[in-house]
Every structure is written in structure tokens, then in C-alpha cells.
C-alpha positions as CSV (number, residue, x, y, z in Angstrom):
1,X,94.2,146.0,101.2
2,X,97.0,145.5,99.3
3,X,98.9,144.3,102.1
4,X,95.7,141.7,102.8
5,X,96.0,140.6,98.9
6,X,99.8,139.8,99.4
7,X,99.8,138.4,102.5
8,X,96.9,135.9,101.4
9,X,98.6,134.7,98.2
10,X,101.5,133.7,100.1
11,X,99.4,131.8,102.2
12,X,98.5,129.7,99.2
13,X,101.7,129.4,98.0
14,X,103.1,128.2,101.2
15,X,100.3,125.3,101.2
16,X,100.8,123.8,97.7
17,X,104.4,123.9,98.3
18,X,103.3,121.8,101.2
19,X,101.7,119.3,99.0
20,X,104.0,119.1,96.0
21,X,104.0,115.3,94.7
22,X,108.0,114.1,94.7
23,X,108.6,113.1,91.2
24,X,112.0,111.1,91.5
25,X,113.2,108.8,89.0
26,X,114.1,106.1,92.5
27,X,111.3,105.6,94.3
28,X,107.2,106.8,94.3
29,X,107.1,109.1,97.5
30,X,104.7,111.7,98.3
31,X,105.5,114.6,100.1
32,X,102.8,115.6,102.6
33,X,103.3,117.6,105.9
34,X,103.9,114.5,107.9
35,X,106.5,113.2,105.5
36,X,106.5,110.3,102.6
37,X,104.9,107.0,102.6
38,X,106.0,104.1,101.2
39,X,105.6,100.3,100.2
40,X,108.7,98.0,101.5
41,X,109.6,94.7,102.3
42,X,111.3,94.5,105.6
43,X,114.4,92.7,105.5
44,X,115.1,91.2,108.6
45,X,119.8,90.9,110.1
46,X,121.1,89.4,112.5
47,X,121.7,93.3,113.6
48,X,118.9,94.7,112.8
49,X,116.5,95.7,109.8
50,X,115.8,98.0,107.2
51,X,113.4,98.0,104.6
52,X,113.8,97.5,100.8
53,X,111.7,99.7,98.5
54,X,110.2,97.3,95.0
55,X,113.0,99.5,93.2
56,X,115.5,98.4,95.6
57,X,116.8,101.0,97.1
58,X,117.3,100.3,101.0
59,X,116.1,102.6,104.0
60,X,117.9,102.4,107.7
61,X,115.7,103.1,110.4
62,X,117.7,106.0,112.3
63,X,115.0,106.4,115.1
64,X,113.5,104.1,117.9
65,X,110.4,102.0,116.7
66,X,108.4,101.4,119.8
67,X,106.0,97.8,119.6
68,X,106.9,96.7,117.0
69,X,109.2,93.3,116.2
70,X,110.1,93.3,112.6
71,X,109.7,90.0,110.5
72,X,111.4,88.6,107.4
73,X,109.7,89.5,103.9
74,X,107.1,91.2,105.9
75,X,105.5,93.6,103.3
76,X,104.2,97.4,105.0
77,X,103.8,100.9,104.2
78,X,106.2,103.4,106.6
79,X,105.5,106.9,107.1
80,X,108.9,108.6,107.5
81,X,110.8,111.5,106.7
82,X,114.1,111.3,105.5
83,X,117.5,112.0,107.8
84,X,120.9,112.2,107.6
85,X,122.6,109.2,106.1
86,X,125.4,107.6,107.8
87,X,125.9,104.4,106.8
88,X,127.4,103.1,104.0
89,X,125.7,100.4,103.3
90,X,121.6,102.0,102.7
91,X,120.6,104.3,100.2
92,X,118.8,106.6,102.7
93,X,118.0,107.0,106.4
94,X,114.5,107.9,107.9
95,X,113.1,108.3,110.9
96,X,110.3,106.1,110.9
97,X,106.8,108.1,112.1
98,X,104.6,104.9,111.7
99,X,104.1,101.2,110.6
100,X,101.1,99.9,108.5
101,X,102.5,96.2,108.2
102,X,100.7,94.0,105.4
103,X,99.8,90.2,105.6
104,X,102.7,88.5,103.5
105,X,102.5,85.2,103.2
106,X,104.4,82.5,101.2
107,X,102.1,79.9,98.1
108,X,99.8,77.4,99.9
109,X,99.9,74.5,100.0
110,X,98.4,72.3,97.3
111,X,94.9,70.2,98.5
112,X,94.0,68.8,95.5
113,X,91.1,67.9,95.9
114,X,90.6,69.5,99.9
115,X,91.2,73.2,98.5
116,X,87.9,74.1,97.9
117,X,87.0,72.7,101.3
118,X,89.5,74.3,103.2
119,X,90.9,77.6,101.2
120,X,87.3,78.6,99.9
121,X,86.4,80.4,96.8
122,X,84.0,83.3,97.9
123,X,84.2,86.2,95.7
124,X,86.0,89.4,96.2
125,X,86.6,92.6,94.1
126,X,90.0,93.4,93.7
127,X,90.9,97.2,93.7
128,X,94.9,96.9,92.6
129,X,96.7,93.5,91.6
130,X,100.6,94.1,90.8
131,X,103.8,92.5,91.2
132,X,106.7,94.1,93.1
133,X,109.4,93.5,95.5
134,X,109.1,89.7,94.1
135,X,105.6,89.8,95.1
136,X,101.8,89.5,94.6
137,X,100.5,92.4,96.1
138,X,96.9,92.9,96.2
139,X,94.1,95.5,97.9
140,X,90.5,93.4,97.4
141,X,87.3,94.6,98.6
142,X,84.5,92.2,100.0
143,X,81.7,91.9,102.7
144,X,82.5,91.6,106.3
145,X,81.0,91.1,109.5
146,X,83.7,91.4,111.9
147,X,82.6,87.9,113.8
148,X,85.4,85.8,111.9
149,X,88.9,86.3,110.2
150,X,89.0,85.7,106.8
151,X,91.0,83.0,105.2
152,X,92.8,84.2,102.0
153,X,95.7,82.3,99.8
154,X,97.5,82.0,96.8
155,X,97.9,78.5,94.9
156,X,99.7,77.2,92.3
157,X,97.1,74.0,91.8
158,X,99.0,72.4,88.7
159,X,102.5,71.8,89.3
160,X,105.1,73.9,87.2
161,X,102.1,75.8,85.6
162,X,102.2,79.1,85.3
163,X,98.5,79.9,86.7
164,X,98.1,80.9,90.2
165,X,94.4,81.5,91.7
166,X,94.1,83.3,94.4
167,X,91.1,81.9,97.1
168,X,89.3,83.0,99.6
169,X,87.5,82.2,102.7
170,X,84.7,84.0,104.7
171,X,83.9,81.2,106.9
172,X,80.2,82.5,106.5
173,X,80.4,85.7,108.1
174,X,77.4,87.8,108.1
175,X,77.1,90.7,105.2
176,X,77.5,94.0,107.7
177,X,79.6,96.1,105.7
178,X,82.2,96.6,102.7
179,X,85.6,97.0,103.5
180,X,88.9,96.2,102.0
181,X,92.3,94.1,102.8
182,X,95.5,93.7,101.9
183,X,97.8,91.2,101.2
184,X,100.9,89.9,100.0
185,X,102.5,86.7,98.6
186,X,105.7,85.7,98.2
187,X,106.5,84.4,94.6
188,X,110.0,82.9,95.3
189,X,108.3,79.7,95.3
190,X,106.8,79.4,93.0
191,X,107.4,75.8,90.4
192,X,108.1,75.3,87.3
193,X,110.4,74.1,84.8
194,X,110.6,77.4,83.1
195,X,113.6,80.3,83.4
196,X,113.9,83.3,82.5
197,X,110.9,86.2,82.2
198,X,108.0,84.3,81.7
199,X,103.8,85.5,81.8
200,X,101.7,84.7,85.4
201,X,98.0,84.7,85.3
202,X,96.5,85.2,88.2
203,X,93.4,83.8,88.3
204,X,90.3,85.5,90.6
205,X,86.9,84.6,92.0
206,X,85.0,87.8,91.4
207,X,81.4,89.4,92.2
208,X,81.7,89.2,88.1
209,X,83.2,85.5,88.2
210,X,85.9,84.8,87.5
211,X,88.7,87.1,86.4
212,X,92.9,86.5,84.7
213,X,94.9,89.2,85.8
214,X,98.7,88.2,83.4
215,X,101.8,89.5,84.4
216,X,105.2,89.2,82.9
217,X,107.4,87.9,86.2
218,X,111.1,87.3,86.2
219,X,112.6,84.8,89.0
220,X,114.9,86.4,91.1
221,X,114.6,89.8,90.2
222,X,112.6,92.4,92.0
223,X,110.0,93.3,89.1
224,X,107.9,96.0,89.9
225,X,105.1,96.8,87.9
226,X,103.2,99.2,89.3
227,X,104.1,102.1,91.9
228,X,101.9,102.9,94.7
229,X,102.2,106.7,95.1
230,X,99.2,108.0,97.1
231,X,98.6,107.2,101.1
232,X,96.6,104.2,101.2
233,X,93.8,103.6,104.2
234,X,95.5,99.9,105.8
235,X,92.4,97.9,106.8
236,X,92.0,96.5,110.0
237,X,90.0,94.0,108.8
238,X,90.7,89.9,110.3
239,X,92.7,88.7,107.8
240,X,95.1,85.5,107.7
């Protein structure tokens, strides 16, 4: 019985070690049996690509990633393990196990009186919204039917105004099931006459009415306001 008790205690200790959360001041990452998972921006160069975290650290893939076509300023969740870093230009080296790309877009063109017709105003539920990596990152929930691709955009409807509008056009897709979508908007094209840090307000039509989300934003900086430190389910819903 003593041997059995010792074996069980050892097993629980081993399992607990496999699920210990890493508390790094640099990047939020969680250790799992299959590795780490973090949110990155894809940086494409002439001779290859690497990933940049929302803290500004760089991660260079050192294993082949088959079937992946990197795109400039694409946001992605990457599952990976760390490897030996022999590069002088990156902070870390990684073996990539999986890449889940996120729809990544610029601020849309303001069509003024045509905004409602083109970009829609269908409601969503905001699950997460934050500024990180120079992007406005949004996880939202809505009803999906799978027959029509939903259209999501971020508009600056008043020039040089620090108020942005999140627009969702479901194109009358049948409301058959509840699901989630991810989108990241590049804020580098934000027009403003104010330099330095300022408040940025994002207005969203939710199922409970118009809701404002206010952030502190500094152009040209990473502006990390929230850490993603848990595994996220990446929706396969149709978005564009």
C-alpha cells in the first residue's frame, strides 16, 4: 500500500508539472503537453518571415511549416515549442506545430451615407476587445447559418475623429447557431490631428444596444492592453 501511495503521489506531481502556467514578464504563454500558444503578428521579409509578440519580442520558426503562406501584418495564434536560438536577429527560436490565422484588415473606406447599406449594422456580442500589437483585436459572438459569409469592418466615419465604428453585415444569414469570430484591425491608418497618446473609442451595435469601448492609444507603438494567456478556439465561421 505504501508503494501504491507513493506511485499515485508521484503521478499527481508529474501531471501538475505538465500544466504549470509560465509567469513571464516578457510574453504571456502557457505550457501544455503540446507546447505554447501565443498571439502574434506575422512579419514578412524578403528572405522569410518571423512572428512578433504583442510585447515586441521576435520568434523565428526553425521547422518547416507546410501549406502556410505568410502574409504581411497578418495576425495569428501559433502553437509551438521553443528551440535553440542561433540567430542574432530574433529573441527566440520556435518549432511551429500549428498556425490559426485571424482575419486581419485595415480600417475600411468611409462611404458616408452608403455605410449602412454596404457595411451593415447587425448586432454582435463582444467577448473580448483590446488593443495589442498595433491592432484592435476583437472576439465577437453572433448567430450563424453557414449560407452567407459575414462582412466585418472598422470605420472612421468622422475624419480625424478618435471614434471608430465596428460594423457587421450578416447578409440575412439564417440564425441557426451561436458562434464566434475573430478579427484584427490595423490601426496604423488611423487619421488624426492629435499627436502622442490619446483616447480611442470604439462603438459597437450589440444585442443590448450601442456600447462604447474606450482605450488609450499611441500611434506607432505596440499598445498592449490585454494579454491572451489561454488557449482560444478559433472559429471556422465564414468572415471577410
